[in-house]
FIVEXVO-824428 format. One line per field, with one value per residue (C-alpha): residue number from 1; residue in three letters; x, y, z. Coordinates in Angstrom, 3 decimals. Example, Ala and Ser with C-alpha at 12.3 -4.5 7.8 and 13.67 -1.06 7.14 Angstrom:
% residues 2
n 1/2 $
res ALA/SER $
x 12.300/13.670 $
y -4.500/-1.060 $
z 7.800/7.140 $
This chain:
% residues 191
n 1/2/3/4/5/6/7/8/9/10/11/12/13/14/15/16/17/18/19/20/21/22/23/24/25/26/27/28/29/30/31/32/33/34/35/36/37/38/39/40/41/42/43/44/45/46/47/48/49/50/51/52/53/54/55/56/57/58/59/60/61/62/63/64/65/66/67/68/69/70/71/72/73/74/75/76/77/78/79/80/81/82/83/84/85/86/87/88/89/90/91/92/93/94/95/96/97/98/99/100/101/102/103/104/105/106/107/108/109/110/111/112/113/114/115/116/117/118/119/120/121/122/123/124/125/126/127/128/129/130/131/132/133/134/135/136/137/138/139/140/141/142/143/144/145/146/147/148/149/150/151/152/153/154/155/156/157/158/159/160/161/162/163/164/165/166/167/168/169/170/171/172/173/174/175/176/177/178/179/180/181/182/183/184/185/186/187/188/189/190/191 $
res ARG/LEU/ASP/ARG/GLU/LEU/ASN/SER/PHE/THR/TYR/PHE/HIS/SER/THR/THR/LEU/LEU/LEU/ILE/LYS/ARG/ALA/ASN/ARG/TYR/PHE/PRO/ILE/ILE/GLU/PRO/ILE/LEU/LYS/GLN/HIS/GLY/MET/PRO/ASP/ASP/LEU/LYS/TYR/LEU/ALA/VAL/ILE/GLU/SER/ASN/MET/PHE/PRO/ARG/ALA/VAL/SER/PRO/ALA/ARG/ALA/ALA/GLY/LEU/TRP/GLN/PHE/MET/PRO/THR/THR/GLY/LYS/GLU/PHE/GLY/LEU/GLU/VAL/SER/SER/ASP/VAL/ASP/GLU/ARG/PHE/HIS/VAL/GLU/LYS/SER/THR/VAL/ALA/ALA/THR/LYS/TYR/LEU/LYS/SER/ALA/TYR/ARG/ARG/TYR/GLY/ALA/TRP/SER/ALA/ALA/ALA/MET/ALA/TYR/ASN/GLY/GLY/GLN/GLY/ARG/ILE/THR/ASN/GLU/MET/ARG/ASN/GLN/ARG/ALA/GLU/GLU/ALA/LEU/ASP/LEU/TRP/LEU/VAL/GLU/GLU/THR/THR/ARG/TYR/TYR/TYR/ARG/MET/LEU/ALA/ILE/LYS/GLN/ILE/PHE/GLU/ASN/PRO/LYS/GLN/TYR/GLY/PHE/VAL/ILE/LYS/PRO/GLU/HIS/LEU/TYR/LYS/PRO/MET/GLU/PHE/LYS/LYS/VAL/THR/VAL/THR/ASN/THR/ILE $
x 10.779/12.042/15.098/12.835/10.890/14.024/15.425/12.175/11.964/15.688/15.835/12.645/14.629/12.477/9.245/10.752/12.229/8.781/7.309/9.838/9.031/5.252/5.471/6.883/3.588/1.189/2.930/2.444/-1.304/-1.331/1.035/-0.987/-4.167/-2.493/-1.139/-4.517/-6.129/-3.424/-2.056/1.564/3.233/4.610/1.106/1.584/3.621/0.424/-0.696/2.603/2.199/-1.558/-1.611/1.986/1.093/-1.271/-4.577/-6.460/-5.450/-8.161/-7.495/-9.011/-11.203/-12.518/-10.584/-9.822/-7.804/-4.627/-5.813/-7.510/-10.930/-13.512/-16.848/-18.621/-15.672/-15.324/-18.992/-18.654/-15.875/-17.606/-16.840/-19.491/-19.327/-22.035/-22.425/-21.967/-19.328/-16.501/-14.600/-12.176/-10.226/-10.225/-6.819/-7.848/-11.202/-9.855/-6.957/-9.448/-11.392/-8.156/-7.451/-10.926/-10.382/-6.924/-8.103/-10.923/-8.478/-6.024/-8.783/-9.623/-6.067/-4.020/-1.141/-0.448/1.110/-2.179/-4.130/-1.951/-2.402/-6.162/-6.091/-4.967/-6.653/-9.741/-10.509/-12.737/-9.970/-7.318/-9.655/-10.683/-7.126/-5.797/-8.480/-8.106/-4.305/-4.238/-1.844/-1.191/0.314/-0.933/2.627/2.776/-0.165/0.052/-1.963/-2.171/1.132/-0.034/-1.187/1.812/4.165/2.129/3.588/7.130/6.553/5.540/8.663/10.894/9.564/9.892/13.515/14.262/12.468/14.384/17.776/17.559/21.297/21.994/19.794/21.144/18.581/20.179/17.595/17.922/15.190/14.332/13.458/10.800/7.201/6.059/2.908/-0.027/-2.040/-5.794/-8.800/-12.055/-15.119/-18.591/-20.632/-24.352/-25.645/-24.637/-23.116 $
y -14.247/-10.858/-11.127/-11.656/-8.463/-6.420/-7.511/-6.718/-3.167/-2.538/-3.614/-1.815/1.286/3.849/2.641/2.545/6.015/7.281/5.652/7.463/10.773/10.283/9.159/12.559/14.032/11.620/10.335/13.709/13.164/9.453/9.393/11.684/9.736/6.425/7.963/9.474/6.031/4.235/2.340/1.336/3.894/1.101/0.407/3.423/1.099/-0.801/2.245/2.131/-1.477/-1.192/1.767/2.795/5.960/7.042/8.191/7.897/4.250/1.834/-1.895/-4.219/-5.577/-1.996/-1.440/2.266/4.953/5.023/2.139/0.215/-0.342/-2.378/-0.506/-2.736/-2.788/0.990/1.406/-1.122/0.958/4.316/5.637/7.044/5.216/6.242/7.477/11.040/10.639/8.169/8.751/5.921/8.628/10.937/10.469/11.347/9.560/6.415/6.346/6.467/3.624/1.631/2.070/0.717/-2.315/-3.028/-2.628/-5.055/-7.581/-7.068/-7.747/-10.929/-12.288/-10.552/-9.876/-6.988/-9.386/-11.288/-8.019/-6.865/-10.154/-9.951/-6.459/-8.080/-11.471/-10.703/-11.696/-14.560/-16.152/-15.753/-17.133/-20.115/-20.910/-20.684/-23.173/-25.444/-25.459/-25.638/-22.679/-20.633/-17.743/-16.233/-15.990/-19.813/-20.139/-21.394/-18.792/-17.318/-15.716/-12.106/-12.603/-14.759/-12.012/-9.137/-8.814/-9.223/-6.557/-4.191/-5.076/-4.650/-1.231/-0.107/-1.274/0.596/3.786/3.823/3.007/4.271/4.736/1.152/0.012/2.443/5.230/8.643/11.384/15.020/16.559/19.039/16.121/14.740/15.630/18.336/17.976/19.640/22.455/22.092/24.228/22.667/23.299/22.257/20.774/20.483/19.427/16.899/18.202 $
z 3.721/4.873/2.608/-0.411/0.337/1.060/-2.301/-4.040/-2.683/-3.092/-6.725/-7.705/-6.908/-8.732/-7.100/-3.607/-4.088/-5.027/-1.889/0.314/-1.361/-1.041/2.587/3.514/2.310/4.023/7.168/8.926/8.503/9.384/12.380/14.711/13.956/14.811/18.023/18.953/18.579/20.585/17.593/16.948/14.683/12.472/11.146/8.862/6.653/5.819/3.821/1.943/0.855/0.309/-2.082/-2.803/-0.864/-3.637/-2.098/-5.419/-5.924/-7.031/-7.291/-9.910/-7.072/-6.394/-3.158/-3.012/-1.322/0.704/2.899/0.038/1.572/-0.287/-0.437/2.115/4.537/4.275/5.216/8.031/9.593/9.307/5.828/3.546/0.223/-2.231/-5.786/-4.473/-1.752/-1.323/1.894/1.122/-0.710/2.357/3.984/7.543/7.569/5.922/8.402/11.284/9.640/9.283/13.008/13.784/11.557/12.969/16.578/15.879/14.416/17.288/19.841/17.967/17.587/20.287/17.866/15.512/12.997/12.749/12.605/9.696/7.853/8.424/6.936/3.700/3.799/5.851/9.425/8.306/6.256/8.969/11.646/9.497/8.445/12.006/13.051/10.009/10.095/13.910/14.013/17.129/15.143/11.881/10.557/10.536/8.141/4.568/2.663/-0.817/-1.782/-1.404/2.187/3.100/1.893/3.348/6.851/5.576/2.935/5.747/7.751/4.707/3.767/7.399/7.409/4.181/5.277/8.565/6.958/3.368/2.773/3.858/0.959/-1.626/-1.318/-1.031/-1.152/-0.162/2.004/-0.757/-3.064/-0.706/-1.525/0.847/2.945/1.231/2.714/2.503/3.156/4.273/2.173/3.275/0.449/1.030/-2.404/-5.009/-8.208 $
């Protein structure tokens, strides 16, 4: 399963190259938040496979932002999602919400692999399938293809990011997207 994902990322060279470039912009924001919340650093790769490191991403199912929260799940984990404000697009706030979701899933399953799969497939589905299939480990489940591939996609992109030359990606530091500087503006009224 891992070999399939490594091949997929390696041979979609232009997309993977873009992911590496974008990660240089957003990982400096994500990594300290994961650390502050006691999360494994490797969970940053979930954002890569969720949104292709594009914070304005919106799926056909209406999941949005870097961490691809559905509106109701975003609200459940502390994000404001309304016609005026949608914090799913806020990199820091959505990362904090993702840590809350993943911690909740980890407490439920006791394994980060299961927590990651639940991030894609939902905790209800993973719980039901583990019971119905009498599986001890979420990675042993027979699930829809997207969820079955999910954890291995995360492992593959981690492997490529940590060893880019081994997979044919040679990129100079000056070609990476630089972190953006922001200023905070308080908005008190709708537009």
